[in-house]
Structure formats: structure tokens, C-alpha cells
C-alpha positions, 0 to 999 in steps of 0.5 A: 143593641139599643140602650135605654136612656137611664133616668137621671138620679139626683144625688142628695136630699130634697128640701122635704127630706131635709126638713123631715131629718131636721124635725127628727133631729130636734125631737131627739134633742128635745128628749135629750134635754128633758133627760138632762133636766131630770138628771140635774134634779135627781142629782140635787135630790141626792145631794140634799139626802147626802147632806142630811145623812152627813149631818145626822151621822155627825151629830150621832158621832158627837153624842157618842162622845158625851158621858152616859149621865150627861144632862143632854141625854135625858130621856125623851117623852113617851110620844117620841121614845115609843115611836122614834122612827115616826111610823105615822109620818108626823114630821111629814105633815108640817102645821098639824098638831101631830107635827108640833107635838112630835117636834116638841118632844125631841131634843133640838139645837138648844140641847147641844149647848153644855156648860157654855160650850156649843156643839162643834158640828155644823155652824149654819144649817143651810147649804146652797145647791149647785148653782150657788145663787144666794137668792134661790136653791137654799136648803135648810136643815133642822137636827133633833135627837130622841133618847130612850133610856133602856136601863142605867147602862144603856141608851138608844139614840135616834138622830133626825134631820128634817129638810125640804126637798122640792117643797116636800118635807123629808126626814133622815134618821140614824140610830146610835147606842150608848152602853156603859162598859166596865164602869167607864165609857 
């Protein structure tokens, strides 16, 4: 029996195979890096939304402590009271007349002082984002509230927090009700 000489099979990779594997690996790594950058951005957006929601809820809870006849709870003008949810998105269009008029009809920070006592909530409406660099990634929040007097016994209150997210204005709104029960709150 004659044995055929078998061709010698080299074990391992050629240079071209190694280069192709490296390119495939780098493409996968680039995709992973893109996903990580996108996840960090989404985390920052979620953090800003959570902070704005916390600020709105904090102010709504503070307002719940005020007497129903407190002068800070005077009814807002019709522009705000008739459209407290800002269905036309006036607050999302800074620099326009609609934006300025709507913002002017809401009660702001100056209304939070009463009898020389200032509101005890957030002292500085600025938060630094995850990198803590004071020169960038700063988010400023503005708080407002709208009051609609339903009758002598009931108020509807909407608290709004306005902030910029990636250069775009965002608004968080929360609602509270005030009712006089049995002559006392």
C-alpha cells in the first residue's frame, strides 16, 4: 500500500486572517462605544427629568402647607388658568411673545416669600451633572405655579418646572388640589 504524502496543514492564523479578525473586533468595539455614549446621554436626560419632577413635587407639597386664603394663592390670570397644561407649548418657544406672556401670568419665585420668610425648598436652582465640572454640564431650573380658584372652598394648583435639556426647553408639570374641609385645612 502506498501512502500518499499528506499536505502539511499549518495550524494557526495567517496574517490576513488576523487582520480580518482585528477589523471585525474593532467594528464591534466601535458599536459598543457608541452604545455607551448613548446610554450616558440617556442617563443624564433621565437625571434632569427626575430632578425637575422632584422640584415640582417639593413645591406642590410646600403649597399644601399654606392656608387656602394665603395671598400667595391668588388666582392666576385667564391665560394661565384656562390652559394650565400649556397645550400649545408656549413655554417650549423661548423668546416669543406667547412664551413671555404665559411665563408672566404664572406665579414665580418672588411669590414664594411671605411675611419676610422665604420658601424653604431648593436654595439654588442649579445642578451639576455627572462629571461635576463647574464649567460645563450645568442645568438651571425655574419653578412656577398656576392657581385656579374653583370656589371659596377649592383651589386647583399646577406647579411647573422649566429647564433646558440638550439646548431644548423642557417642562415638568404636577397638579395639586386644595380644599377647605370643615372650616379648617
